[in-house]
N, C-alpha and C positions, 0 to 999 in steps of 0.2 A: 513471402519468401524473401529472406535477406541474403544477399550475396556478398562475400568478402572480396577483398582485392585479390586473394589467392584463388578465387573461383569456387570456394566452398559455400554451399547454401544451407541456410537454417530456416526451418519453419517455426514461427512463433505464434502461439495462440493468443488472441486478444479478445477482450469483451467487444461485442458488436457495437456498443455505444462508443467505444474508443476508436474502433476501426474506421468509422465514417468521418472522423475528424482529420484523418491523415490524407495527404495528397500523394498519388503515385509518383515515384521518382524523387520526392522531396526527402531530405535527410531528417531522421527522427532519432530521439534518444529514448531508449527503453531500459528499464530495470527488468531483470528476468528471474524466474524461478525454474529450476531444472528438476523435473520429475524423472527419476531413474526407475525403470522396471525391467523385468526379464526380457521383454519384447521391444522396448523402445526407450529413447531418451527424448522427452517432450519438454519444450520450452514454452513458458507462459510469460507474456510481456505486460508491463505496467508503466504508466507515465511517472508515477511518484512512488517513493518509498512507503508512504502510508497505504497506498493501494496494495502493494505487495505484502505489507505487514498484515493488512486486513484479510487478504487472501489466505495467508498462512494461518491466521487465527481460525478462519472457516475450516481449514483442513484438520484442525484438532477435534472437530465434531465427528463422532463415529458415523460412518455411512456417507460422509461427504468427501469426495475425491476432487482432484484438480478440475476436471471438466464441470462437475456440479458447482464447485466454488466459483468458477468463471461465469457460469450461468447465473448464479445468485448475484454476482457483482454487476450483471447487466440489468438488474432490477432498478438501479438508481445509483446515486452517489454513495460513497461509504458512510457519509453522515446520515443519509436517509435510511439505509439498510441498518446501520447501527442503532438509530433511533427506534426503528421498527422492532428490532430484537430487544432493546431495552424496555420498550412498552409492552412486549409480549404480543405484538400484533401478528398473529398467525395468518390472518386473512391477507395482509400485505405480502407475506412470505410465500403463501400458496399461489399467489399470482405468477410466481416464477415458473416458467415452463418446466414440467417434470418434477416439481416438488409437491409431494403430498402433505397432508395435514400432519401425519406422524413425524415426518422428517422436519417440518417446520417447527413443531412443538419441541423436538429434540434439540434443534438449533437454538431455540429460545432458552431451554433449560440449561444447556451446556455453556452458552455464551453470555447470558444475561449479566451475571456478576462480573465476568471478564470485561465486557463492554462498559459496564458502569464504572469499574475500577480504572480501566485504561482510558476510556473516553474517546469517542470518534469525533466529537464536536470540533476540536482544535487540531486534529491530526493533519488535515489538508493545509492549514495555514503555514505549517513549518516544512512543507514539502513542495512549495511552489515558489517560483521566482528566486530572488537572491537569498532569501532565508533557507530555501531548499538547498541551494548551492552550498551554503555554510554548513548545514546539517550533513549533507553528503560528504563534504570535505572532512568533517570530523569523524564520520563513520569510516571513511576510507583510511583514516589514520589509526583505526583500531578502537575507537570509542563506540559504545552501544548507541543505538538509535534513540532510546529513551534518555540516556545521559546527554547526548548531543542536543536533543530538543529542549530538555529542561534547562541546560546551560544557555542556549540561544534565547529561550523565552525570558530567563532572568536578565540577560544582558539587554534585550530589547526593552524590558521594563525600566531598566536603569538609564540606557543611552538613547532610547527612542527608535523609531522605525527608519529614519533616514540615514543610518550609518552604512558606510561602504562595506561590502562583503569582506574585503581583505582586513580591514580594521576589526570587524566583528570576529573573524577567524582568529586573529592574533589575540584579542581579549579572551576569547573562549579557551584557547590553548593555555593562556596564563592561568585562567581560573581552574581549568581541569588539572593542570600540573600541581596546583596547591592542594587539591583534594586527594 
């Protein structure tokens, strides 16, 4: 339960793997996904934009809702799950509680090409630490996540990894303004 300064409380669903990493009473930063239905407004929380993006990708599969997607994400890191989908590893996916063979096969069929095109291997790299802050800043300014990641990746290739966030944001905005 998250309480605001105004006393309003929000319940946020998290992957059990993430939940154990947090300390009660310690401040945390979460990105959220809001599921609106006739009976409820449910919030799902994520540490990184890539986790939220992967969650939303799982939701594109017929028969996978937010609770199922969150359960799937508890099977490992997004790289591990994405690799399993890319390999067509139904056995790995059926180890997820409540996922049958048919659902796992549908997940592979519907997401394999999207995973291969999008790639989960480097998603986490640009959503952690200072690089994540730069990507988040660009997204908050209206640029797409893919566009922000691509620009940051190009700049890191040119400037190296030791660049300050502020300088990287400035260079990224200059580059994006030219495009």
